[in-house]
C-alpha positions as a Markdown table, in Angstrom:
| # | Residue | x | y | z |
|---|---|---|---|---|
| 1 | Met | 8.5 | -26.0 | -57.7 |
| 2 | Phe | 8.1 | -25.0 | -61.3 |
| 3 | Ala | 4.9 | -25.8 | -63.2 |
| 4 | Ser | 7.0 | -25.9 | -66.3 |
| 5 | Ala | 10.7 | -26.0 | -67.0 |
| 6 | Glu | 10.1 | -24.4 | -70.5 |
| 7 | Pro | 11.3 | -20.9 | -69.5 |
| 8 | Leu | 14.7 | -22.3 | -68.7 |
| 9 | Asn | 15.2 | -23.1 | -72.4 |
| 10 | Gly | 16.7 | -26.5 | -71.7 |
| 11 | Thr | 19.5 | -25.0 | -69.4 |
| 12 | Pro | 20.8 | -27.9 | -67.3 |
| 13 | Leu | 20.7 | -27.4 | -63.5 |
| 14 | Arg | 23.4 | -29.3 | -61.7 |
| 15 | Asp | 22.7 | -30.6 | -58.2 |
| 16 | Asp | 25.9 | -29.0 | -56.8 |
| 17 | Asp | 24.7 | -25.6 | -58.1 |
| 18 | Leu | 21.3 | -26.0 | -56.6 |
| 19 | Arg | 22.8 | -27.1 | -53.3 |
| 20 | Ala | 25.1 | -24.1 | -53.1 |
| 21 | Phe | 22.3 | -21.8 | -54.0 |
| 22 | Val | 20.1 | -23.0 | -51.2 |
| 23 | Leu | 22.7 | -23.5 | -48.5 |
| 24 | Asp | 24.5 | -20.2 | -49.2 |
| 25 | Gly | 21.6 | -18.1 | -50.2 |
| 26 | Val | 19.1 | -18.9 | -47.4 |
| 27 | Asp | 19.6 | -18.5 | -43.6 |
| 28 | Val | 17.1 | -19.8 | -41.1 |
| 29 | Ser | 17.6 | -19.0 | -37.4 |
| 30 | Ala | 15.8 | -19.5 | -34.1 |
| 31 | Asp | 16.3 | -16.9 | -31.4 |
| 32 | Gly | 19.3 | -15.6 | -33.3 |
| 33 | Ser | 21.0 | -19.0 | -33.5 |
| 34 | Arg | 21.5 | -20.4 | -37.0 |
| 35 | Cys | 19.6 | -23.6 | -37.7 |
| 36 | Asp | 21.7 | -26.3 | -39.2 |
| 37 | Ala | 20.9 | -26.8 | -42.9 |
| 38 | Thr | 20.9 | -30.2 | -44.6 |
| 39 | Trp | 20.7 | -30.5 | -48.4 |
| 40 | Arg | 18.6 | -33.5 | -49.3 |
| 41 | Gly | 18.8 | -33.2 | -53.1 |
| 42 | Ser | 16.8 | -32.3 | -56.1 |
| 43 | Tyr | 14.5 | -34.4 | -58.1 |
| 44 | Pro | 12.0 | -34.2 | -61.0 |
| 45 | Thr | 8.3 | -34.0 | -60.1 |
| 46 | Glu | 5.2 | -34.8 | -62.2 |
| 47 | Gly | 5.2 | -33.1 | -65.6 |
| 48 | Asp | 8.3 | -31.2 | -66.3 |
| 49 | Gly | 8.9 | -29.6 | -62.9 |
| 50 | Phe | 11.4 | -30.3 | -60.2 |
| 51 | Ala | 11.8 | -29.9 | -56.5 |
| 52 | Leu | 14.6 | -28.9 | -54.2 |
| 53 | Asp | 14.7 | -30.5 | -50.7 |
| 54 | Ala | 16.5 | -29.0 | -47.7 |
| 55 | Ser | 15.7 | -29.1 | -44.0 |
| 56 | Tyr | 16.7 | -26.9 | -41.1 |
| 57 | Ala | 17.2 | -28.2 | -37.6 |
| 58 | Cys | 16.4 | -25.4 | -35.1 |
| 59 | Ala | 16.9 | -25.4 | -31.3 |
| 60 | Ala | 13.8 | -26.5 | -29.3 |
| 61 | Gly | 11.8 | -23.9 | -27.4 |
| 62 | Ala | 12.6 | -21.0 | -29.7 |
| 63 | Ser | 10.5 | -17.9 | -29.2 |
| 64 | Glu | 11.3 | -16.4 | -32.7 |
| 65 | Val | 12.0 | -18.0 | -36.1 |
| 66 | Ala | 13.6 | -15.9 | -38.8 |
| 67 | Val | 14.4 | -16.4 | -42.5 |
| 68 | Thr | 16.9 | -14.3 | -44.5 |
| 69 | Leu | 17.0 | -14.7 | -48.3 |
| 70 | Tyr | 20.5 | -13.5 | -49.1 |
| 71 | Tyr | 20.2 | -14.4 | -52.7 |
| 72 | Leu | 17.8 | -11.4 | -53.2 |
| 73 | Ser | 20.8 | -9.1 | -53.2 |
| 74 | Ala | 22.0 | -10.7 | -56.4 |
| 75 | Leu | 18.7 | -10.2 | -58.3 |
| 76 | Pro | 17.8 | -7.1 | -60.3 |
| 77 | Ala | 16.6 | -4.0 | -58.4 |
| 78 | Gly | 12.8 | -4.1 | -58.1 |
| 79 | His | 12.6 | -7.9 | -57.8 |
| 80 | Arg | 10.2 | -8.9 | -55.1 |
| 81 | Glu | 9.2 | -12.1 | -53.5 |
| 82 | Val | 6.4 | -12.9 | -51.1 |
| 83 | Ala | 7.5 | -15.0 | -48.1 |
| 84 | Arg | 5.4 | -16.5 | -45.4 |
| 85 | Ile | 6.2 | -18.2 | -42.1 |
| 86 | Val | 3.5 | -20.2 | -40.4 |
| 87 | Ala | 4.2 | -22.0 | -37.1 |
| 88 | Ser | 2.3 | -23.0 | -33.9 |
| 89 | Gly | -0.9 | -21.2 | -34.9 |
| 90 | Ala | 0.9 | -17.9 | -35.8 |
| 91 | Ser | 1.9 | -16.6 | -39.2 |
| 92 | Ile | 3.5 | -13.6 | -40.9 |
| 93 | Glu | 3.8 | -12.7 | -44.5 |
| 94 | Gly | 5.9 | -10.0 | -46.2 |
| 95 | Val | 7.2 | -8.8 | -49.5 |
| 96 | Leu | 11.0 | -9.2 | -49.5 |
| 97 | Thr | 13.5 | -7.4 | -51.8 |
| 98 | Gly | 17.2 | -6.9 | -52.0 |
| 99 | Asp | 16.8 | -4.1 | -49.5 |
| 100 | Arg | 14.6 | -6.0 | -47.1 |
| 101 | Arg | 15.6 | -9.7 | -47.2 |
| 102 | Ala | 14.5 | -10.9 | -43.8 |
| 103 | Leu | 11.2 | -12.0 | -42.2 |
| 104 | Ser | 10.7 | -13.2 | -38.6 |
| 105 | Leu | 7.9 | -14.7 | -36.6 |
| 106 | Arg | 7.5 | -14.4 | -32.9 |
| 107 | Leu | 6.0 | -17.7 | -31.7 |
| 108 | Pro | 3.2 | -17.9 | -29.1 |
| 109 | Ala | 4.3 | -18.7 | -25.5 |
| 110 | Ala | 2.6 | -22.1 | -25.7 |
| 111 | Ala | 4.9 | -23.0 | -28.6 |
| 112 | Thr | 8.1 | -22.2 | -26.7 |
| 113 | Gly | 7.8 | -25.2 | -24.3 |
| 114 | Ala | 6.4 | -23.3 | -21.3 |
| 115 | Gly | 4.5 | -25.9 | -19.4 |
| 116 | Gly | 4.6 | -28.3 | -22.3 |
| 117 | Ser | 5.6 | -32.0 | -22.5 |
| 118 | Ala | 8.7 | -33.2 | -24.3 |
| 119 | Pro | 6.7 | -35.0 | -27.1 |
| 120 | Ala | 4.5 | -31.8 | -27.6 |
| 121 | Asp | 7.7 | -29.7 | -27.8 |
| 122 | Arg | 9.2 | -32.0 | -30.4 |
| 123 | Ala | 6.1 | -32.0 | -32.4 |
| 124 | Ala | 5.9 | -28.2 | -32.3 |
| 125 | Arg | 9.5 | -27.9 | -33.3 |
| 126 | Lys | 9.0 | -30.2 | -36.3 |
| 127 | Val | 6.0 | -28.2 | -37.4 |
| 128 | Arg | 8.0 | -25.0 | -37.2 |
| 129 | Gln | 10.9 | -26.6 | -39.2 |
| 130 | Leu | 8.6 | -27.8 | -41.9 |
| 131 | Thr | 6.7 | -24.5 | -42.1 |
| 132 | Val | 9.9 | -22.5 | -42.4 |
| 133 | Leu | 11.2 | -25.0 | -45.0 |
| 134 | Thr | 8.0 | -24.7 | -47.0 |
| 135 | Ala | 8.2 | -20.8 | -47.0 |
| 136 | Val | 11.9 | -20.8 | -47.9 |
| 137 | Phe | 11.4 | -23.4 | -50.6 |
| 138 | Ala | 8.6 | -21.4 | -52.3 |
| 139 | Ala | 10.6 | -18.2 | -52.3 |
| 140 | Phe | 13.7 | -20.0 | -53.5 |
| 141 | Met | 12.0 | -21.6 | -56.4 |
| 142 | Val | 10.8 | -18.3 | -57.7 |
| 143 | Ala | 14.2 | -16.7 | -57.3 |
| 144 | Leu | 15.9 | -19.7 | -59.0 |
| 145 | Phe | 13.6 | -19.4 | -62.0 |
| 146 | Val | 14.3 | -15.7 | -62.3 |
| 147 | Trp | 18.1 | -16.2 | -61.9 |
| 148 | Arg | 18.3 | -19.0 | -64.5 |
| 149 | Trp | 16.0 | -17.1 | -66.9 |
| 150 | Arg | 18.1 | -14.0 | -66.7 |
| 151 | Ala | 21.3 | -16.1 | -67.2 |
| 152 | Thr | 20.0 | -17.6 | -70.4 |
| 153 | Arg | 18.9 | -14.3 | -71.7 |
| 154 | Lys | 22.4 | -12.9 | -71.4 |
| 155 | Arg | 23.9 | -15.6 | -73.6 |
């Protein structure tokens, strides 16, 4: 989410462009299987910011969640983003670049469903999904800002 849209110099952002950027530029997987992405749209927030909404449905009982930010390859050399995954009491944070675009988190055994009940497994999966979505969203918003800012500077 941007605190201000001013750096975009009034450049309009179309929902189709934002959808493609998120769905094509970010990959979320659980135990190597791609999580299904769903674009939910974009909308203005308080002030002059905006939010992008996407969710990722991952398989239950995963032992590892990974995020790859493919769009980093299209940004200038030296561009860095901090990404964080937090799920089931575990977390990892890393600086990602065009050369190192992925981050993964091994989940504690208790989060993988070993000895757990179905409602607890569903709740843990939902927490993992929301956590990954939050981390991806934060990284995405920074990259989108840089991408649009650079595009307006070239004109």
